[in-house]
N, C-alpha and C positions, 0 to 999 in steps of 0.2 A: 637161131636163138632164142640161148642162150644169156646173148649179149644184149637182146631187149629184157628181159627178167632180171641183169645189175643192174642194166639203167634206170629201170621201173624203182627197185629198192635201193640204183644209189641217190635218187631222188624221193621219192619218201623218207629217207634218214632225211631228209634236209630238211625236209618241214615239218618235221619231228624239235628237230634240233632247233628248228626255226620258233616253234611254237612255246617250246624249254622256255627260248630264252624273253619270249615276250612274254608269258607267264607271269616268271620270274622279277623281268621288271617289274609288275601289273603291280604285279603283291606288295614288292618293295615299296612302292610308290601309298600304296593304300594303309600300308604300316606306319612309313614317315606321315602321315600325311593323318595317320591314328592319335598316333604319339601326338604329333602340335596341336591336333581339339583335347585331348584331353587334359596336358600342357596348360592350356588357355583356359580352360575348364578351372584348372588348380586352381590357375593365380588370380580369376574371376570372383569363382561363389567357395574351391575349397579353403583358398590359402588364407589363413588369420593376419592381417594388417600388417605391417613394423611400424613397431615399438617410435614414438614421437616424444622424442624431450623436450619439454615443458618448462617457463618459468612461470608465476603470479608474482606478481608485484599491488601492490592495493595504496591508496591515499584516502585522503580527510582530505575536505572544505566545507568552508563553517563563513556565513556570512550574519555579522552582526543587525539586528533590526528593529524598532523600534512597531509594536505592532497599535493598528490604529483602528481599532475594534472592541468593545467591551462586551459579554454577552451575560446577561443576571437573570437567575428562574424568581419572578415573583407570584404572590398567591394568599391564596387563604380559605382556611379548613372552618368551619357553620355547622355545628349542630343542635338541630328544634327535634320534637317531639314527631314532627308532624314535617316529612321531606318537600312540602310546596314550601312552606316556609325558611328549610337550609339554602330551598336556591330561589326564593328567592332575591333573599338577604346576599348571600354569595355573588347570583349575578348585582344586583343592584351596584355592589362594589368593585370587584371589580369592572365595572362595563365606567362609571367613572373617573377608576379610573387609567382606565386604556384610555380614553376618551382625552387625561392629563398629559398623558407621554404621547400623544398625535399632536398634541397643542405643542407642548413643547421640543418638538420638528424628527418622531420616529415618525418614520414611516408607517405602513399596514404592513408594508414588505414583510418588517424584520418587526412583526411580533407575532410569535405562535401559541397557540396553546401546545402547550408540554402534559398538562393530564387531568382531566374529570372526571368524576369520584365518586359512586356515593355506597356510604357503607351504615350497615344497623349497626348500632351501638346498646350493648348490654348490660348487665349490673347482676352481680350475683347475692343471692339471696340464699342460703339453708342449702346449697347446693344447688338451684336455678338459677337458668340461665329468664331474669327478664329484662322486656324490652324498656330503653326507657326513651330510645329518638333515632334520631338518623343526621352519621356524616357528612355535607358533603362541600369538601374541598377541589378547587381547580388552582390552577399555576399552569398563566405562559412565559412563555423564553423570551425574551427581552435585546437585539442587538442593540449597540447606544455605534453611533460610528463618529459622533462628537463628544468627544472622553471629559471637556470641559463639563456638560452636561453629567456625569456621571454617579458622582456625592447627589445630586440634584434630582435625583429619576431613587436614587436609593431611599434618600430622602421619605419618599411618596410613604411610605408605609405605614405612619401615623398618620397620618395625613387623613387615607383612608381605611385602617385599621386592616392593614395585613398582617399574617401573622407568619406566609410562611417564606423568607425568604433565602434565596441560594447562595450558594457558592459564585464568589462574580469574579473571572475565567476571561483571560484581557486575548488577543488572537489577530494574527493577520490575514487581512480578508482575502488579497489575493495571495499568495507565496510562488508562484508558479518563476515571476521572475526572479524572485532572493532562490529558491533550488536552482535555475538555472546556473546559476554563481557561483555557489557551491560546486555543480558539478565541476562546472570550466577548472574551478582550480583540486580539485579532488582527482583531477585528470592529470591532469600540470602537476598534480607530485605523483604520483604513482608514472609517471613515465621517467621524471627525475628519480626516483628508486629505482628505476629499470636501468638505467645508465647506469648513476652508480654504481650498485651491485655484480654486474654484468664487468663491468671496470675490473672493482676489484674482484673478482673472482676468475679473471682473462677469458670469458668467456664473449662470443657475440649473438646477439638476439635478429634474431628472422620476422617472421610477420608479425604481428599477431589475432589470434585466432580465439580470444573469448574475450569475454569484457561483462560483468555484472554489478548493480547499486544497488544501494537502500531505500530506501524516500527519505523525503527530508523533513526531520524531526524538530517540532520547536519545544525550546524550553526558555522555561518566565524565572525569570534571576530574582522578580521581587515584584511583589504584589498586590493584593489587597483581602483579606478574607473576611466577610462577614460574619461579625460575631451571633455569641451562645444565642438559640431562639427563646432561652430564658432572655432573655437583654432586647432582646426583633423589639417587643413592647413601649420601649420608650427609645428605639432610633427616631429620630428626626425630634426630641423631644431636646436634643439640648442642643448643643454644634453640630451644623453636617460632619463627619469626618472623611478626613484629606485621604484621597482612593491618589495613589501612585498604578501606572499603569509599566514603569521597569524596562526593559528590555529586552528582547531575544536571543538566543540562538537558531538559526540555521543548518541543520549538518546536512551532509548527503558524505556515503562510504565506497568507491569505488572500489572493486581492485582488476587487473586487462591479466591477462594469460599471454606469453610470443610464445611462439617455438624458441629453439637454441638453433641454430647455423651447424 
């Protein structure tokens, strides 16, 4: 009987020992997995990204082009006692002027009303405002595609008694092709700058990680500014002014960022 009890006790001790070992192994595995999970959370969530060494280089491209359109604002301002009288005179003169401009080859799509306004006009008498009439003003913006006709169209101001002629501007109707050329040149210069600088500093350039560019701009070198308002009434009375469109530069600036190896 005593031997049986001893055997049972020994067997119990074995089971207890095995249970302790199993629990210890299980706990160790749990702690190891927990540590790995925490490490992964740290890597992907809480960890600050390691800094990347970078360098940026810029380049400018420039394409010279000759303007192919001219834009000018022309109009009239009429003052009459009655609004209807001012409107009629203003409309009659402007309609006749626009018809003539169309006869000279300017299409309707290139003639745009830029302003139409009616304002009361007053005189000051003994500190009081006294209505003297109404001023009607209207202007059209004309896009001239045949630059040889710019002078002749401006000279019409005298023929139709127009007294509002704005500054003449020259532009390029389709800039996209020139902007693309300027961009290509700017990128080439930026890359050449990057290669030369990296060689001088003894560093190796990696992949491109950033790129930016400025918009293409046009600078007119030569042009014609219309004469002052006081002299506009004589426009066309003498010789027609010689107008030169000059030349323009379309510029593009780019910046390229590289990662250093």
